[in-house]
C-alpha positions as CSV (number, residue, x, y, z in Angstrom):
1,M,-25.7,-5.3,9.6
2,D,-25.1,-1.9,11.8
3,A,-22.7,1.0,10.4
4,M,-20.1,-0.4,13.0
5,Y,-19.3,-3.3,10.7
6,A,-18.4,-1.2,7.7
7,T,-15.0,-1.7,8.0
8,E,-12.5,-2.8,5.3
9,D,-11.7,-5.9,7.5
10,V,-15.2,-6.9,8.1
11,M,-16.4,-6.4,4.6
12,G,-13.2,-8.2,3.3
13,L,-14.1,-11.3,5.4
14,A,-18.1,-11.4,4.1
15,Y,-16.4,-10.8,0.7
16,Q,-14.1,-13.7,1.2
17,Y,-16.7,-16.0,2.7
18,D,-19.5,-15.0,-0.2
19,W,-21.7,-13.7,2.6
20,H,-24.1,-11.1,1.1
21,T,-24.6,-8.2,3.4
22,I,-26.5,-4.9,3.5
23,I,-25.2,-2.4,5.9
24,N,-26.9,0.6,7.3
25,L,-24.6,3.7,6.9
26,P,-25.3,6.6,9.0
27,K,-24.4,10.2,7.5
28,N,-21.3,10.6,9.6
29,K,-19.6,7.4,8.6
30,L,-17.7,6.8,5.3
31,T,-18.8,10.3,4.1
32,H,-17.0,10.3,0.9
33,F,-19.4,8.0,-0.3
34,A,-22.0,10.3,0.0
35,T,-20.5,12.3,-2.8
36,G,-20.8,9.9,-5.6
37,L,-24.0,8.7,-4.4
38,N,-25.7,12.1,-4.1
39,K,-24.8,12.7,-8.1
40,Q,-27.3,9.9,-8.6
41,K,-30.1,11.5,-6.7
42,P,-31.4,13.3,-10.0
43,F,-32.0,9.6,-11.2
44,S,-34.2,8.7,-8.2
45,Q,-36.8,5.7,-9.3
46,S,-40.1,4.8,-7.4
47,I,-40.6,1.2,-7.5
48,P,-43.2,0.6,-10.2
49,N,-46.6,0.0,-9.0
50,Q,-45.6,1.0,-5.7
51,P,-44.8,4.4,-4.8
52,Y,-45.7,4.4,-1.1
53,Y,-44.5,1.8,1.3
54,R,-46.0,1.9,4.8
55,K,-47.7,5.2,3.8
56,R,-44.3,6.7,2.8
57,K,-43.8,7.7,-0.7
58,Q,-40.3,6.4,-1.6
59,T,-37.7,7.1,-4.2
60,F,-34.4,5.3,-4.5
61,H,-30.9,6.1,-5.9
62,W,-28.1,4.1,-6.1
63,K,-24.5,3.8,-7.3
64,N,-23.4,0.0,-8.1
65,H,-19.4,-1.0,-8.3
66,V,-17.8,1.5,-6.2
67,F,-14.7,0.3,-4.7
68,H,-13.8,0.3,-1.2
69,G,-10.6,-0.3,1.1
70,Y,-6.8,0.2,0.5
71,A,-5.3,-3.4,0.7
72,T,-7.6,-5.2,-1.3
73,P,-10.3,-3.0,-2.8
74,L,-13.7,-4.5,-2.4
75,P,-16.7,-4.0,-4.9
76,I,-19.5,-2.4,-2.8
77,H,-23.0,-0.9,-4.2
78,L,-24.3,2.0,-2.4
79,V,-28.2,2.8,-2.5
80,A,-30.3,5.5,-0.6
81,C,-33.9,5.8,-0.1
82,C,-35.7,9.2,0.1
83,E,-39.0,8.9,2.2
84,Q,-41.8,11.9,2.4
85,Y,-44.7,11.2,4.8
86,Q,-47.2,13.2,6.9
87,E,-47.3,12.8,10.8
88,V,-49.2,14.8,13.2
89,D,-47.4,17.2,15.3
90,N,-47.5,16.4,19.2
91,T,-47.5,20.0,20.1
92,T,-50.1,21.6,17.6
93,G,-52.1,18.4,16.7
94,E,-51.6,19.7,13.0
95,I,-50.3,17.3,10.1
96,K,-46.9,18.3,9.0
97,D,-44.9,17.1,6.3
98,C,-41.6,14.8,7.2
99,Y,-39.0,13.7,5.0
100,S,-36.2,11.1,5.8
101,E,-33.3,9.5,4.1
102,H,-31.8,6.0,4.7
103,V,-28.4,5.1,3.1
104,W,-27.1,1.5,2.8
105,I,-23.9,-0.6,1.6
106,S,-24.8,-3.6,-0.2
107,S,-22.7,-6.6,-1.5
108,I,-25.7,-7.1,-3.9
109,P,-25.8,-4.4,-7.1
110,L,-29.1,-2.7,-6.8
111,N,-31.9,-2.1,-9.5
112,I,-35.2,-1.0,-9.8
113,H,-36.3,-5.0,-9.6
114,N,-34.5,-5.8,-6.5
115,V,-34.4,-2.6,-4.3
116,H,-37.9,-3.0,-2.4
117,E,-36.8,-6.8,-1.5
118,L,-33.4,-6.0,-0.3
119,L,-34.1,-2.9,1.6
120,N,-37.7,-2.7,2.7
121,C,-38.3,-6.7,3.3
122,G,-34.7,-7.2,4.5
123,A,-32.7,-4.4,5.7
124,R,-35.5,-3.0,7.7
125,S,-37.0,-6.1,9.2
């Protein structure tokens, strides 16, 4: 889902109907979650036997069982993927190092054994 669905009402309905969700979370939305998630960054992990995905070196960190909402707090799970990759600079033609970070809210608890399937195969397809 897109970040516009990261509301208490929408996530509450998904939880009520037992729908599993993964919601892309841009940096400017629900920023209070970033604080707790960033504390997990030192514990980032690469997927065993697959440190690269689509020529990008990936590390993941997550925080499970965070509660979101005011009326009825819902259990959610936060995950981030930090990527390093190289690309050709359009101006100079030289190879440059690039970095990106993607953050999601998941209804499914994350671990090193399911993060690739949920995020690389599910959320990005």
